C-alpha positions in Angstrom: -6.7 -8.5 9.2 -4.1 -10.5 11.2 -2.4 -11.7 8.1 -2.5 -8.3 6.6 -0.7 -6.8 9.6 1.9 -9.6 9.5 2.5 -8.9 5.8 2.6 -5.1 5.9 3.9 -4.1 9.4 7.3 -6.0 9.5 8.6 -4.7 6.1 7.3 -1.3 6.9 9.1 -1.0 10.2 12.3 -2.6 8.7 12.4 -0.3 5.7 11.6 2.7 7.9 14.5 2.0 10.2 16.8 1.6 7.1 15.4 4.8 5.6 16.0 6.8 8.8 19.6 5.5 8.9 20.1 6.6 5.3 18.1 9.8 5.4 19.7 11.3 8.5 23.2 10.6 7.5 25.4 13.5 6.7 25.8 12.4 3.1 22.1 12.1 2.1 21.8 15.2 0.0 25.0 14.7 -1.9 24.2 11.1 -3.1 24.1 10.7 -6.9 22.9 7.9 -9.1 26.4 7.5 -10.7 27.8 6.5 -7.3 25.7 3.3 -7.0 28.2 0.8 -8.5 31.3 1.7 -6.4 30.8 -0.9 -3.7 31.1 1.5 -0.8 28.7 2.4 2.0 28.0 5.6 0.1 27.0 3.7 -3.0 24.7 1.4 -1.0 23.0 4.5 0.5 22.6 6.0 -3.0 21.1 2.7 -4.2 18.7 2.6 -1.3 17.7 6.3 -1.6 16.7 6.0 -5.3 15.2 2.4 -5.3 13.4 2.2 -1.9 9.9 2.0 -3.4 10.9 -1.0 -5.6 12.8 -2.6 -2.6 9.7 -2.1 -0.4 7.5 -3.9 -3.0 10.0 -6.8 -3.2 10.0 -6.9 0.6 6.1 -7.1 0.7 6.1 -9.9 -1.9 8.8 -11.8 0.0 6.8 -11.4 3.2 3.5 -12.6 1.7 4.9 -15.4 -0.4 7.7 -16.8 1.7 8.0 -15.4 5.2 4.4 -15.6 6.5 3.8 -19.2 5.4 7.2 -20.2 6.9 6.3 -18.3 10.1 3.1 -20.2 10.5 4.9 -23.5 9.9 7.8 -22.8 12.3 5.7 -21.2 15.0 4.1 -24.5 16.1 7.4 -26.4 16.0 10.0 -26.9 18.7 13.0 -24.8 19.6 15.4 -26.9 17.5 13.3 -26.3 14.4 13.3 -22.5 15.1 17.1 -22.5 15.5 17.5 -24.5 12.3 15.2 -22.1 10.5 17.3 -19.1 11.7 20.5 -20.8 10.7 19.1 -21.4 7.2 18.0 -17.7 7.0 21.6 -16.7 8.0 23.0 -19.0 5.3 20.7 -17.5 2.7 21.7 -14.0 3.8 25.3 -14.9 3.5 24.8 -16.4 0.0 22.8 -13.4 -1.3 25.2 -10.9 0.3 28.2 -12.6 -1.3 26.4 -12.7 -4.6 25.5 -9.0 -4.5 29.0 -8.1 -3.2 30.7 -10.1 -5.9 28.6 -8.3 -8.6 29.5 -4.8 -7.4 33.0 -5.7 -6.3 35.9 -4.2 -8.3 38.6 -6.9 -8.6 41.4 -4.3 -8.5 40.4 -3.4 -4.9 41.4 -6.8 -3.6 39.8 -9.8 -1.9 39.7 -8.0 1.4 37.3 -5.5 0.0 35.1 -8.3 -1.2 35.2 -9.9 2.2 34.3 -6.6 4.0 31.5 -5.9 1.4 30.1 -9.3 1.9 30.0 -8.9 5.7 28.4 -5.5 5.4 25.7 -6.8 3.1 25.1 -9.8 5.4 24.8 -7.4 8.4 22.3 -5.2 6.7 20.2 -8.3 5.7 20.4 -9.9 9.1 19.5 -6.7 10.9 16.4 -6.4 8.6 15.4 -10.0 9.3 15.9 -9.8 13.0 13.7 -6.7 13.1 11.2 -8.6 10.9 11.1 -11.6 13.2 10.9 -9.4 16.3 7.9 -7.5 14.9 6.2 -10.7 13.9 6.8 -12.1 17.4 5.4 -9.0 19.0 2.4 -9.0 16.7 1.8 -12.7 17.4 1.7 -12.1 21.2 -0.5 -9.0 20.8 -3.0 -10.6 18.4 -3.2 -13.7 20.6 -3.9 -11.6 23.7 -6.5 -9.7 21.8 -8.2 -13.0 20.7 -8.2 -14.2 24.3 -9.8 -11.0 25.5 -12.5 -11.3 22.8 -13.3 -14.9 23.7 -14.0 -14.2 27.4 -17.5 -13.3 28.4 -18.0 -10.1 30.4 -19.2 -10.7 33.9 -22.7 -9.5 34.7 
């Protein structure tokens, strides 16, 4: 049950926050599928609106296959290892963000647009992972408190 919560809850909360941000924007009802490749915030919102179930499944698979095992490994290590793990996560976010931004970037719009698009994508990914790590930390504390309460014997 503990691992199930660590697999399901962080992506669910992260995707819910992103869904709320997209859903309650003023442009939600006017988003169309043909706007997805423009490399703008609107195209990102259109992509998220139409592909969120697939993105959620990818998030769950990433959580169960990569994040939870790394979490258990890093959790018992020192502060230096945790900072290094976060720096590596940031680098991975930068690389993936640049890759996605480069794919959807229109060269005629200039390098500055590629730079802004890369930063935006990095920001979205890092905000998701910070939420994910925060939820897993809170779950860790809560589940450990629950385990301690179950281990103590009631006084007669």
